[in-house]
C-alpha positions in Angstrom: 19.1 -46.4 26.1 19.4 -43.0 24.6 16.3 -41.4 23.2 16.5 -38.1 21.5 13.5 -35.7 20.9 13.3 -32.9 18.6 10.6 -30.3 17.5 10.5 -27.1 15.3 8.9 -23.6 16.1 7.9 -21.3 13.2 10.0 -18.1 13.2 8.6 -15.1 11.6 10.6 -12.4 10.4 9.8 -9.2 8.5 10.9 -9.6 4.7 12.8 -6.4 3.8 12.9 -7.3 0.0 10.8 -4.2 -1.3 12.1 -2.0 -4.0 11.4 2.0 -4.2 12.4 3.5 -7.5 11.1 6.1 -9.7 11.9 9.2 -11.8 12.3 12.9 -11.3 11.3 15.4 -14.0 11.2 19.1 -14.4 7.8 20.4 -13.6 8.0 22.8 -16.9 9.1 20.5 -19.8 9.1 17.1 -18.0 12.6 16.6 -19.0 14.5 14.3 -17.0 16.5 15.6 -13.9 20.1 14.3 -13.4 22.0 14.6 -10.1 19.1 15.0 -8.0 19.6 13.8 -4.1 16.6 11.6 -2.7 17.5 11.0 0.8 15.3 8.7 3.1 15.1 9.9 6.5 14.2 6.7 8.4 16.9 4.6 6.9 19.7 7.7 6.4 20.1 6.1 2.8 20.8 8.4 -0.1 20.4 8.0 -4.0 21.1 10.4 -6.9 19.2 10.2 -10.1 21.2 9.2 -13.4 20.9 10.8 -16.6 17.6 9.4 -17.5 16.3 10.8 -14.0 16.0 7.4 -12.3 16.7 6.1 -8.6 16.1 3.2 -7.0 16.2 1.7 -3.3 16.3 -1.9 -2.7 16.0 -4.0 0.1 13.4 -2.0 2.2 11.2 -3.0 5.2 7.7 -2.4 4.8 6.4 0.9 6.2 6.3 4.5 6.1 9.1 6.7 4.9 9.6 10.5 4.5 11.9 11.2 1.5 13.7 14.7 1.0 14.2 15.4 -2.6 16.8 17.9 -3.3 18.4 19.5 -6.4 20.9 22.9 -6.9 18.3 25.5 -8.2 15.3 24.0 -6.9 13.2 24.3 -3.6 13.3 21.4 -1.6 10.3 18.8 -1.6 9.2 16.4 1.2 7.5 13.0 -0.1 5.4 10.8 2.3 6.0 7.1 1.0 3.5 4.1 2.5 5.9 1.3 1.5 3.5 -2.1 1.4 4.8 -3.4 -2.2 7.1 -2.7 -4.6 6.4 1.2 -5.7 7.3 3.3 -8.3 7.4 7.4 -7.9 7.0 10.2 -10.4 8.3 13.2 -9.1 8.5 16.7 -10.4 10.9 19.6 -9.4 10.4 23.4 -9.7 13.7 24.2 -11.8 15.1 27.3 -12.5 17.9 28.2 -14.3 19.8 31.4 -13.2 20.8 33.4 -16.3 22.1 36.6 -17.1 19.5 38.3 -19.4 20.9 40.8 -21.9 20.9 44.5 -21.2 19.3 47.2 -23.2 20.5 50.7 -22.7 18.0 53.4 -23.0 17.7 57.3 -22.4 14.7 56.7 -19.9 16.0 54.7 -16.5 13.6 52.1 -15.1 13.8 51.1 -11.3 14.0 47.6 -10.8 12.0 46.0 -7.9 14.0 46.1 -4.7 12.9 43.3 -2.4 15.2 41.7 0.2 14.6 38.6 2.4 16.0 36.9 5.7 17.1 33.4 5.3 15.7 30.3 7.3 19.1 30.3 8.8 18.7 33.7 10.3 15.2 33.8 11.4 16.3 30.4 13.0 19.1 32.3 14.8 16.9 35.3 15.9 14.8 33.6 18.0 15.8 35.9 20.8 15.8 39.2 19.1 12.9 41.5 18.1 11.7 42.2 14.7 13.5 45.4 14.5 17.0 43.8 15.4 16.6 41.2 13.1 15.6 43.1 9.9 18.3 45.5 10.7 21.0 43.3 8.9 19.4 44.1 5.7 21.2 46.5 3.7 19.2 50.0 3.8 17.6 48.9 7.1 18.7 50.0 10.7 17.0 50.2 14.3 15.7 52.8 16.3 16.5 51.5 19.9 15.1 52.6 23.1 16.0 50.4 25.9 17.1 46.9 25.9 14.0 45.1 23.8 12.4 48.3 22.5 13.0 48.8 18.8 11.5 50.3 15.6 12.5 49.1 11.9 14.0 52.2 10.0 14.1 51.8 6.1 16.1 54.5 4.3 15.9 56.8 7.4 12.1 56.4 7.9 9.9 54.8 10.3 6.7 54.9 12.2 3.7 55.9 10.0 5.7 56.1 6.9 6.9 52.4 7.2 3.9 49.8 6.6 4.4 46.2 8.5 2.2 43.5 6.9 1.9 40.6 9.3 0.2 37.5 7.2 -1.4 40.1 4.7 -2.8 42.5 7.5 -1.6 45.9 7.7 -0.2 46.1 11.4 -1.8 49.1 13.1 0.7 49.7 16.0 3.3 52.2 14.0 1.7 55.1 15.1 2.7 54.8 18.8 5.8 56.8 18.7 9.6 55.7 18.7 9.5 54.5 22.6 7.1 51.5 21.6 7.9 48.5 19.4 5.9 46.6 17.0 3.7 44.1 18.9 4.8 41.0 16.5 6.5 37.8 17.3 9.4 37.5 14.8 9.1 33.1 15.5 5.6 33.2 14.2 6.6 34.2 10.5 8.6 31.9 8.2 9.2 34.4 5.7 10.3 37.9 6.3 11.2 40.3 3.4 11.6 44.1 3.2 10.4 46.2 -0.2 11.1 49.5 -0.6 10.6 51.9 -3.7 7.7 51.7 -6.2 7.5 47.8 -5.7 5.7 48.6 -2.8 2.6 50.2 -4.4 1.1 46.5 -4.7 0.5 46.3 -1.1 -2.1 48.5 1.2 -1.0 51.0 3.6 0.9 54.3 3.5 4.2 53.3 3.1 6.5 56.4 2.1 9.5 54.4 3.6 8.8 50.8 2.5 7.3 47.8 3.7 8.2 45.1 6.1 6.4 41.8 5.2 6.1 38.8 7.3 4.5 35.5 6.5 3.9 32.4 8.4 4.2 30.3 5.2 2.2 27.2 4.0 1.6 24.4 6.4 3.5 21.2 4.8 1.6 18.1 3.9 2.3 15.4 6.0 -0.3 13.4 7.9 2.3 12.8 11.1 2.5 15.6 13.7 5.7 17.1 13.5 7.2 20.1 15.7 10.2 21.5 17.1 11.6 23.5 20.2 14.4 26.0 20.2 15.7 27.6 23.5 18.3 30.7 23.8 19.7 31.6 27.2 21.8 34.7 27.8 24.0 35.8 30.6 23.2 39.6 30.8 19.9 39.7 32.4 20.1 35.9 33.0 17.1 35.1 31.2 16.4 33.2 27.9 13.8 32.6 25.2 11.9 29.2 24.4 9.9 28.8 21.4 7.7 25.7 20.0 5.6 24.6 17.0 3.4 21.9 16.0 2.0 21.4 12.6 -0.2 18.5 10.8 -1.2 18.3 7.2 -4.0 16.0 6.1 -5.0 16.1 2.2 -7.9 18.3 3.1 -7.3 20.0 6.4 -4.0 21.5 8.1 -3.3 23.0 11.2 -0.5 24.8 13.1 0.2 26.2 16.6 3.2 27.7 18.4 4.1 29.8 21.4 6.9 31.9 22.6 8.2 32.6 26.1 10.8 35.3 27.1 12.1 36.5 30.3 14.9 38.5 31.4 16.1 40.3 34.3 17.9 43.7 35.2 20.9 44.3 32.7 24.3 45.0 34.0 27.5 46.9 33.1 30.8 45.8 34.2 30.4 47.3 38.2 26.7 47.6 38.2 23.1 46.4 37.4 20.8 48.8 35.4 18.0 49.0 37.7 14.3 47.9 36.3 15.3 47.0 32.6 13.7 43.4 32.5 11.4 42.1 30.1 8.6 39.3 30.1 6.9 38.3 27.1 4.5 35.6 25.9 3.0 35.1 22.2 1.2 32.7 20.9 -0.3 32.0 17.3 -2.7 29.4 15.8 -3.5 28.7 11.9 -6.4 26.4 10.5 -7.0 25.8 6.9 -9.5 23.5 5.0 -10.5 22.6 1.2 -13.4 21.4 -0.6 -13.3 19.5 -3.8 -9.8 21.5 -5.1 -12.4 24.8 -5.6 -12.9 26.2 -2.3 -10.5 26.9 0.4 -10.8 28.5 3.9 -8.0 29.9 6.3 -8.1 31.5 9.6 -5.1 32.6 11.8 -4.9 34.2 15.2 -1.8 35.9 16.9 -1.5 37.1 20.4 1.6 39.3 21.5 1.8 40.0 25.1 4.9 41.9 26.6 5.9 44.0 29.8 8.8 46.2 29.5 10.8 47.9 32.4 12.3 51.3 31.6 15.2 52.3 33.4 14.3 55.3 35.6 17.7 57.1 35.0 17.1 57.1 31.2 13.6 58.6 32.0 14.4 62.2 31.3 11.8 65.0 31.1 14.0 68.1 30.6 17.3 69.3 29.1 18.9 69.7 32.6 18.2 66.3 33.6 19.5 65.2 30.1 22.8 67.3 30.2 23.2 65.8 34.1 22.7 62.4 32.7 25.3 62.8 29.7 28.1 64.2 32.6 27.7 61.1 35.0 30.0 58.3 34.6 27.4 56.0 36.5 23.9 56.7 35.6 21.1 57.2 38.2 19.1 54.4 39.8 21.6 51.7 39.3 21.8 48.7 41.8 24.5 46.4 43.2 21.7 43.6 43.4 20.1 41.6 40.4 16.5 41.6 40.3 13.7 40.2 37.9 11.1 42.9 39.3 9.5 45.4 36.9 8.5 48.3 38.4 7.5 51.7 37.2 8.1 53.4 34.8 7.0 50.5 32.5 4.9 49.3 29.8 2.4 46.6 29.3 1.2 45.5 25.8 -1.6 43.3 24.8 -2.4 42.6 21.1 -4.7 40.6 19.3 -5.0 39.9 15.6 -7.6 37.6 13.7 -7.4 36.7 9.9 -10.4 34.8 8.3 -9.9 34.4 4.2 -12.1 32.3 1.6 -10.5 31.5 -2.2 -13.0 30.2 -4.8 -11.1 28.6 -7.9 -12.8 29.2 -11.1 -11.9 28.5 -14.7 -11.6 32.4 -15.5 -9.2 32.7 -12.0 -9.3 32.9 -8.3 -12.0 35.0 -6.2 -10.4 35.8 -2.8 -12.3 37.4 0.3 -10.6 38.4 3.5 -11.5 40.0 6.8 -9.1 40.7 9.8 -9.4 42.7 13.0 -7.0 43.7 15.5 -7.3 45.1 19.1 -4.3 46.6 20.7 -4.0 47.3 24.7 -1.1 49.3 25.6 -1.0 50.7 29.4 1.7 53.2 30.5 3.0 53.5 34.1 5.0 56.2 35.4 6.7 57.2 38.7 3.9 58.7 40.9 3.2 59.7 44.4 0.7 58.2 46.9 0.9 54.9 45.4 -0.8 56.0 42.1 2.4 53.9 40.1 0.3 51.2 39.4 -2.5 53.4 37.7 -2.0 53.7 34.1 
């Protein structure tokens, strides 16, 4: 006798039959926008809007998706979608047409606003560079260098007190130290860097006969998930590198962002010798927090910390004309070495800079009322070669 037994077990499978569709319109006149790219990061699927501004994704699973919306002439937008059922989105983009305006020739010439900015690609590739080295790629901007990592930005030949640095709306106060001191600003904390020259700089505070270098950290993106990135750069000359990291999270009424940078280099080298005491150590940190209440009141706080220690090559530390002429005539500078070292000795500089800013915005029917308060503290120590063990005393 042959007996046969059978049974069945329920099988649960995720149903991926949801649809995500919608329209994309111009934010100004609400006209439909064609050829807009909508890319879902989690699935890698991309759709384009048709002539009526419509798009559609089919057979999606329930879950959370990040959509990147892009169009030529528009800033990219990121949209967070909680897909639990068939969903229809209504998106708008700030569309700008680049058109040539008519030219009216008059007897009196009017100067146009002269403002140039660094692209995000250049900023990302400048993680290991100083502020002066990065902005020197802009037309009309150069760098006054003093050593391996010390440099001042120069706009149309003017620097120092004649050039204003504005960091997150606060005029930086370290420009009066002279040509052998670099600005105490970490370029990695900024997402927008621009240089303004001419009469356009009158709308900013400070004494800026030469121009203005403006750094802004930018708005924290709205996304309830924690996002971040890490960048690292290594260099053979100096056997060192730079590592930078950022984390941010943006809720509807609360946003935060933190970041930091570490940088270390040892003695730089020429083909046949090392330049003694040319190392660098830097550590920077920044933090931001913003809060909104009822779409009428907004508060933000920002803090930046800059710490650096620069070694100065003793052979370039010259105090009279005789030493200068002797340095010019030598094929190999004074105080070189055949052995690499990370040690930083006198002559050297040690810098600590703190910047704290708090601001409040009140949105009213007649406009917006803003209140800001900021403070800075700069601690600078210089160590020279001195006798009787006094080289450790600033």
